[in-house]
Every structure is written in structure tokens, then in C-alpha cells.
C-alpha positions in Angstrom: 98.3 99.7 107.8 96.3 99.8 111.0 92.6 99.9 110.4 92.6 99.2 106.6 89.8 96.7 106.9 87.3 98.8 108.9 83.9 98.3 107.3 81.2 101.0 106.8 78.6 100.5 109.6 75.8 101.0 107.1 76.7 99.2 103.9 79.7 97.0 105.0 82.1 98.2 102.3 85.7 98.0 103.6 87.0 101.5 104.0 90.7 101.9 103.2 91.4 104.2 106.1 94.1 104.2 108.9 94.6 106.0 112.2 96.3 109.0 110.5 93.3 109.5 108.3 90.9 109.3 111.2 93.0 111.8 113.2 93.1 114.3 110.3 89.4 113.7 109.4 87.3 113.0 112.5 84.2 113.2 110.3 84.1 111.3 107.0 81.6 109.9 104.5 81.5 106.4 103.1 82.4 106.6 99.4 79.9 103.8 98.6 76.7 104.8 100.4 77.5 108.3 101.6 76.8 107.7 105.3 78.6 110.1 107.6 80.8 108.7 110.3 82.1 110.7 113.3 85.2 109.3 115.0 85.5 110.7 118.5 89.1 111.6 119.5 90.4 111.3 123.0 93.1 114.0 123.3 95.2 112.0 125.8 95.2 109.0 123.5 96.0 111.2 120.6 99.1 112.6 122.3 100.2 109.1 123.2 99.7 108.0 119.6 101.7 110.9 118.2 104.5 110.1 120.7 104.5 106.4 119.7 104.7 107.3 116.0 107.6 109.7 116.7 109.4 106.9 118.6 108.9 104.5 115.7 110.3 107.0 113.2 113.3 107.6 115.4 113.9 103.8 115.6 113.6 103.5 111.8 116.2 106.3 111.4 118.5 104.5 113.9 118.1 101.2 112.0 119.0 102.9 108.7 122.2 104.2 110.2 123.4 100.6 110.9 123.3 99.6 107.2 
């Protein structure tokens, strides 16, 4: 999982979050200390990320068809 070890900037607790979580929740609170974090989203990078995820899923489907 990408980003699973990102620590809270205030208390240092590792947040079990990934890129999909950040995209869906650009504002989130730490479950430990309650500090609010805002994750800025660059729309161009967001589109590239979505395209890359789609390509990965298509490759996975192709690989399954070889079994």
C-alpha cells in the first residue's frame, strides 16, 4: 500500500492511509490526536494517477487470462 507509513505531523502516529484515501478525503483528522490535515490535490496529477491505476488493473486482468 502506498503511503501506509505516513506519520501524523503533530503526534507522529503512523496513519494507515493510502493515495486512494487521500484522494477521496482531502481533509482528514488524526485518530490519535485529532489534528486536521489538508492534502492539496493537483488535478493534472490526479488524472495521471487515475490513468495509471486503470492501466494497472487492465494488466492484472490480462495476466489472469494467461492462467
